[in-house]
C-alpha positions as CSV (number, residue, x, y, z in Angstrom):
1,M,19.0,20.0,-16.0
2,A,18.2,20.9,-12.4
3,S,14.5,20.3,-12.9
4,S,15.0,16.8,-14.4
5,V,17.2,15.9,-11.3
6,L,14.5,17.2,-9.0
7,I,11.8,15.3,-10.8
8,G,13.9,12.1,-10.7
9,I,14.4,12.5,-6.9
10,L,10.7,13.1,-6.4
11,I,9.7,10.1,-8.4
12,T,12.3,7.9,-6.5
13,F,11.0,9.2,-3.2
14,L,7.4,8.4,-4.2
15,V,8.3,4.9,-5.3
16,I,10.0,4.3,-2.0
17,I,6.9,5.4,-0.1
18,L,4.7,3.2,-2.3
19,V,6.9,0.1,-1.8
20,L,7.0,0.7,2.0
21,Y,3.2,0.9,2.0
22,L,2.9,-2.3,0.0
23,V,5.3,-4.1,2.4
24,Q,3.0,-3.1,5.3
25,R,0.1,-4.8,3.5
26,L,2.0,-8.1,3.1
27,P,1.0,-11.0,5.4
28,L,4.5,-11.3,7.0
29,D,5.5,-11.6,10.6
30,A,6.8,-8.4,12.2
31,R,10.5,-9.3,12.1
32,M,10.5,-10.2,8.4
33,R,8.5,-7.0,7.6
34,Q,11.1,-4.9,9.4
35,I,14.0,-6.5,7.5
36,V,12.3,-5.9,4.2
37,Q,11.6,-2.2,5.2
38,V,15.2,-1.7,6.1
39,I,16.3,-3.2,2.8
40,V,13.9,-0.9,0.8
41,I,15.1,2.1,2.7
42,I,18.8,1.3,2.0
43,I,18.1,0.8,-1.7
44,G,16.1,4.0,-1.8
45,I,18.9,6.0,-0.1
46,I,21.4,4.6,-2.5
47,S,19.3,5.5,-5.5
48,L,18.7,9.0,-4.2
49,L,22.4,9.5,-3.7
50,R,23.0,8.4,-7.3
51,Y,20.6,11.2,-8.5
52,L,22.7,13.6,-6.5
53,A,25.8,12.3,-8.1
54,V,27.5,11.2,-4.9
55,F,28.2,7.8,-6.4
């Protein structure tokens, strides 16, 4: 049980890192890129908290 939660958290973390990297590669202006990064980080934190059964 604990290992599956740990694997889920690790996969979620890696997906967040990958999406943030891909956002950096997009041809957007700096302000729009920052907004997208904040949205991705917020969604990532919420999904990590769901794995920890906070929500």
